[in-house]
Each structure stands twice: as C-alpha cells, then as structure tokens.
N, C-alpha and C positions, 0 to 999 in steps of 0.2 A: 504494500499500499503506499502511496506517496504521502499520506498524512499520518501525524503522530497518533498512536494509540496505545495505551498501557494496558496489557493483558497477559496472563501466563500463557495462554494458547489461543491460536486463531485457527478456527475450524475450516468449514467450507467457505469458499469465496467466489460470488457469481456476479454477473453484470445483467441489469435488467433495465431495458430502454435508456442505457447510458449512465445508470446509478449503480455503483458498486455495493453489494450487500454481503456483510460475512458475519459468521457466529463466532463466538468467543466465550472463554472462561476466564475468570480472575477471581482467586481466592475462593473457589467452591461456587461462585455465582456464575450463571450462564445469561447469555443474551445474544441480540441480534442488532448490528448497528448498520447504517446506510451512510455512504459517504457522498457529500454533495459535491458534485464535480465541477460546479460553478463557483464555489466559494472556498478559497484556501483558509486555513486555520491559523490563528495567531502562533507563532513559533518562539521558543525560548532555546537560546543556545549558551550553554555555561561552558567557559573555558577553563583551563588548567590554572592551578594556583601560581601566582607570581610571589616568589620569596625575595624580599629585599636583600641587597648585596651586604656583605660583612662590613660594619662600620665601627667606630669607637662607640663604647656604651652610652655615651651622651647624646649621640646623634640618632634621631628618628626618621625614617623614611617618610617623606610626604609624596602621595601619588597625587599628580597635579591634573592632567587631562587626559582624556581618551579620544582618539579620532577614528572614525568608521569610514572607509572606503568602500564605495558600492557602485553598482550599476545604477544609471538615473532613475531616482525614486518615482514611482508611479503616483499620479495625482490622486490624493485621497489616501495613500498608504502613509505608514509612519514607522520610526524606528526609536527604540528607548535603549538607554544604557544603565544597568544596575551594578552594583559592587557590594561586596563583604569584606570586612577586615578581620584578620586574625582568627578566622574560623568560628566567630561568635556572633549571635544576634541575627537579625533578619537582613536581607539585601535592602540596600539604599539606592533610590532612584537618583542618578545623576541628572542635572540640568543642562540644557544646551548652553552655548555661549551667549544666546540671547535671553537665557533664564526660563526657558519653556520645559515642560516634562518630556516632551517628544520632538523629534526632528520631523519635519513635515514639508519641507521645501520641495514642492514639485520639480522634479528634473535635477534635484541636487545630487552631487556625487561624493561629498564629504561632509559628514556630520562631527561637531566638535562638542564634546561633553565636559564639563568642569566637574572635578572631583574634590581636591583641596582637602584631603583627609590623610591622617597619619596611621601607620600599621607596619608590621612586619611581613604579613602575608596577605596578598590581595586576591579576591576571586572575582572575575568578570563574567556578567551575564548580558547578552544581547537579546532584546525583544523585537521581533519584526511583526509588524501588524499590517496585514494585506488589505486591499480593497477588492472586493469581489474574488476574481481568480488571478489578481496580479500582486505578487509578493515583493517586498524588498529583497535585494540580494547583496549582501555584505561579502566583500572579498577579503578585506584585510582589516585588522585593528592594530593600532599603535597606543601604548600607554606611556605616559611620561611621568616621571619622578624625579625627585632630587634627595 
C-alpha cells in the first residue's frame, strides 16, 4: 500500500472500482479498510537522533534552525517541523522564519524553521500535509547548531 497503516497483519487486498480495500488484524482486533485514491494522508517522518559534538562541560549545544529543501510545494499543501530534545517530553513545533506554524508558500522550495533550543540530543520530525492527492516532497534537511 502507498499509504501508512499500522497493523500486525494485512490479509486480503483487492481493488473495487479504483478503491483499494484490505482486511487487517491489529492486537487481536480485525477489520476492513478502504484507501481513498484521491486523497493522500498526512505523513510524519522522524529522523535519527543527532548527538551534539563533544565540548567543554560548560558549553551546551544550541540548535538554531532547520532548512527543508523540497519539490515546489503544491498550492494548499503544507510542511511542519517538530523536534524533541534529550529524549524527554513531547515533540515541540518549530516556527517558520515568519513566525508561522506551517510553511505554506505555494511553489516554495526551501522552508526555514527557527529552533533556538539547547540540548545534547536532537530528534527531528517532519510532517507533510497534502492537498487532495498532491503531497509535499522533502528531499533534504539541514539542521544548524552552535
């Protein structure tokens, strides 16, 4: 399936008039789902942990900004950047350089998010929010720190 789905097992898969239908089991529960071929789902992509370089004990790493490079953003779609520090707490949503929660610039190819937080371990998460069947495509991420 092209779409994210969490299950222990996927059983039968069939296509009925362009709609994919499949059976599944998850933790002893069973069900049937249909995939809407005209609407993509929101996707979360979590990266590997970044560990700060070794420094003197008095210096703490400050994570400054994140840059996302992408295919031109479809009109009405959006991307968000989230992060978590030191393997604790919830993910925190970063703001764009303009102070917004989401980057929504139609046709935009580079989104810059402000972080400005300190910690030794940095976990990135990118959320892509499609419009109908057009989804943002992020090619590369750069995270800056001091």
